[in-house]
N, C-alpha and C positions, 0 to 999 in steps of 0.2 A: 625428317618431321615436321609438320605445319605448325606454326607458333602462331597461334590463333588470335593473341597481341597484335600481331604486325601483317600475319597474313602473307607470311614468308615463310622459307624453308629456314629449318635452322637445325644446327648437330644437336642430338641429346645429350652429350658431357657438355656442352656449353650453357643449355636450361639448367642441366642436373646443378652445376655450380655454381648459375647465377642464382637459386633459388637457396642450396647451404649459404652463402656469402650474403645475402639478405637474410634470413632465420640468423645468422651468426652476430648481423647488424641490429636486428634487434633485440636480441636477445642479450647483449653487451649495453645495451638502451644507449644506441648511436642514435637512431630518432631524437631522443631527448636531449642529446646534448646539441645536436645538428640545430633542433628547434629555439632553444638558450643563445645559440651564438649567432643564428639569424637577430632574433631581437637585438642584442647586444649591439651588432653591429652598422643596423639602423638605427638604434639611438647613436651612435660613435660619428659613421656616416650617415647624414638624412638622405636620401632622393634628390638628387640636383646638387650636391655638394662637393666641394672640388676636391681632387684625390691625391696628394703628396706622392713626392717619390717616395717614402720611406714604405710609406704603406704599400704602395705599387711592385715597390723591392721584395716586402714581402709576401705579397699574393703570390708573385713570380716564384718566391723558394716554397709557397705550401704545393704551386704545381707540379716542382722538382719532388717533392714527397710523394706525391700521387701518383708519378711515374715509377719512381722507385718501387714504393708500395707496389705496382702492378710487379715491375719486375721481381720481385721478393717472391712472387706468388707462383707467381712463371716460370723461373729460371729452375727449378730441379726439374721438370718435365722439359724444358727445353732439352735441359745438357743432356739428359736420358735417351730422350728420342735423337737426337743428334750422333751421339756416341752408337745407337742401335743402327742408325743409316750409314755411319761408318763402317761399321761392321757389317753391315750387308753388301756395301764397295766393297770390301778386302775381301772376301766370299766370292762376289760375282769374278773380281779380278784373279784368286786363287784357281776356280774350279767354271771357267763359263760355261762348260755344257751343262750344269746344273740350271734348273730352272728357279734363281732364287725370289723371286717375284711371290710364285707362290707360299714361299716360308717368310718372307721381308714383311708384305702386310699385315696374317695376324699375328706376327711376331711383334709388330710395332705397336698396334693394337692392344698385345695383350700387354704390353709394356707400361702404353700408357695409360690403364686401369689397374695395371701394379701401380707404379709412382701415385695414380690417384689414390687407392687406397691408404698408400701411404702416408703420404702428405697431407689430407683431410683432417686428421685430429692434429695438426702444428698450425694449420689456416687458422683458427678461434684463436688463437694464444696469440699470432702476427697481426689478425683483424685488429684482437682487442686494442695491443698495442699502439697501432695505428691509430685507432678514436682516438689514445689518450695522449699523443703527440701531436696529431692534427687539431684535439682540443686545448690543448695549450699553444701549439704554432698560432691560432685564431684569438685565442685571451690575450697574447702577448702582443698581439697585430693593435688589439682593442685597446689595451692598457697606452701602449706607444701612441694608438690618434688620440687618447683623451688627456695625454700629455702633453700633445702642439699645441701650441696656444690658435 
């Protein structure tokens, strides 16, 4: 499918997940939290201000939080697809005369859709928890920066 925003091809499932997570972000009022934290960060650390080591460490820890959140969202699908590919590989070894590729690709797609269907309701709770955790982390960083001389 052509993505009109970028003018490039993109996968339909990716577009669907992007839209769903943006809607979850908006429903959980993540945009309000983001704007409040952005204003508070400019009050604490104005443009051209010095970045101390503690604040830099907090920013790096926040990046680790983002990476772990992406892993939490994608890990169930990755594990399921890995197990299905291992099953297909095992079937290929056991019965080499069968055309497993004609069964494997539709099976993988079907399993991906099923995993998406099962994990979509839990994504909203995970996203809401992530927004609260990120908000608390940024708030702690801002409070620590205010305490520094």
